[in-house]
C-alpha positions in Angstrom: 73.8 32.7 12.7 71.9 35.0 14.4 68.7 36.3 13.8 66.0 39.5 15.6 63.1 39.6 15.0 59.8 41.1 17.2 58.5 38.6 19.4 56.2 36.0 18.7 57.7 32.7 17.1 60.3 31.2 15.2 62.1 27.9 15.2 64.6 26.0 12.8 65.8 22.6 11.2 69.6 21.6 9.8 69.2 18.6 7.6 71.9 17.2 5.0 72.7 16.2 2.2 70.2 13.4 2.6 66.6 14.9 3.5 68.0 13.5 7.3 67.3 16.6 9.7 70.5 16.6 12.0 69.7 19.7 13.9 65.5 21.0 15.3 65.2 23.9 17.4 61.3 23.0 18.3 59.5 26.4 17.8 59.4 28.8 20.9 57.7 32.0 22.1 60.5 34.7 21.6 60.7 38.0 23.2 60.8 41.4 21.0 64.2 41.7 20.2 65.6 38.2 20.1 69.3 36.8 19.4 69.5 33.3 18.7 73.1 31.5 17.9 73.7 27.9 18.1 76.7 25.3 17.2 75.9 22.0 16.0 79.0 19.9 17.3 80.2 16.8 15.1 79.0 17.5 12.1 80.3 16.1 8.9 81.8 18.6 6.2 79.5 19.5 3.4 76.9 20.8 2.8 74.1 21.9 4.7 70.7 23.2 4.4 68.4 25.2 7.0 64.6 25.6 7.6 64.3 28.6 9.6 61.2 29.7 10.8 60.3 33.4 12.3 56.8 34.9 13.0 55.4 32.4 10.4 57.6 33.7 7.6 60.6 31.0 5.8 63.8 31.4 5.1 66.0 28.2 3.5 70.0 28.9 3.3 72.6 26.9 2.5 75.5 26.6 5.3 78.6 25.1 4.3 80.3 22.9 7.6 84.0 22.1 6.8 86.9 20.6 9.5 
């Protein structure tokens, strides 16, 4: 997924269906008009929850990983 925003701080955490963290992008400083994109290999098929934090705002999305 891609996110674009003003300068500030952003991070993300992805959880599996049991609540276990499977990926974490620590909060880091971001420049204005930034774009982030990550591929996460070796996920089992299923539904995951991704929690994004961008400049103090929290966004939660469900994503499906299939093989």
